[in-house]
C-alpha positions in Angstrom: -9.4 -69.8 -52.8 -11.5 -67.4 -54.8 -12.2 -63.8 -53.9 -15.8 -64.5 -52.7 -14.6 -67.3 -50.3 -11.9 -65.0 -49.0 -14.6 -62.5 -47.9 -16.4 -65.2 -46.0 -15.4 -65.7 -42.4 -16.0 -68.9 -40.4 -15.5 -68.8 -36.6 -16.0 -71.4 -33.9 -18.0 -69.9 -31.0 -19.0 -71.4 -27.7 -22.8 -71.2 -27.1 -23.8 -69.3 -24.0 -27.5 -70.4 -23.6 -26.9 -74.1 -24.4 -24.1 -76.6 -24.3 -21.8 -76.9 -27.2 -20.4 -74.9 -30.0 -21.5 -73.3 -33.3 -19.8 -72.0 -36.4 -20.6 -68.3 -37.0 -20.5 -67.4 -40.6 -20.1 -63.8 -41.9 -20.9 -63.5 -45.6 -20.1 -60.6 -47.9 -22.1 -57.4 -47.2 -22.4 -58.4 -43.5 -25.0 -61.1 -43.8 -24.6 -63.6 -40.9 -25.7 -67.1 -40.1 -24.6 -70.0 -37.9 -24.3 -73.7 -38.0 -24.9 -75.3 -34.6 -24.6 -78.8 -33.3 -21.0 -79.2 -32.4 -20.1 -80.7 -29.1 -16.5 -79.3 -28.9 -14.4 -76.5 -30.3 -12.3 -79.0 -32.1 -15.3 -80.4 -33.9 -16.4 -77.0 -35.0 -12.9 -76.1 -36.2 -12.7 -79.5 -38.0 -16.0 -78.7 -39.8 -14.6 -75.3 -40.9 -11.4 -76.9 -42.2 -13.0 -79.9 -43.9 -16.6 -79.0 -44.8 -17.1 -75.2 -45.0 -16.1 -75.0 -48.7 -18.7 -77.6 -49.7 -21.3 -76.0 -47.4 -20.6 -72.6 -49.1 -21.2 -74.1 -52.5 -24.7 -75.3 -51.4 -25.7 -72.3 -49.2 -28.1 -69.8 -50.9 -27.6 -71.4 -54.3 -23.8 -71.2 -54.1 -23.8 -67.5 -54.8 -20.9 -67.0 -52.3 -18.7 -69.8 -53.5 
């Protein structure tokens, strides 16, 4: 894991105004975003484990990867 990835936090969070879960992403310098569309906490956590690194390489031109 590189330094920039280490500063990025991915957290599974239950939605309060709708059914389901999202992944809350905190990027360096406090920038935040979220990925929604997960039916369960397990699905959100699986996405973090299996796909977050690839997503980070694509997000914002890969500047946080």
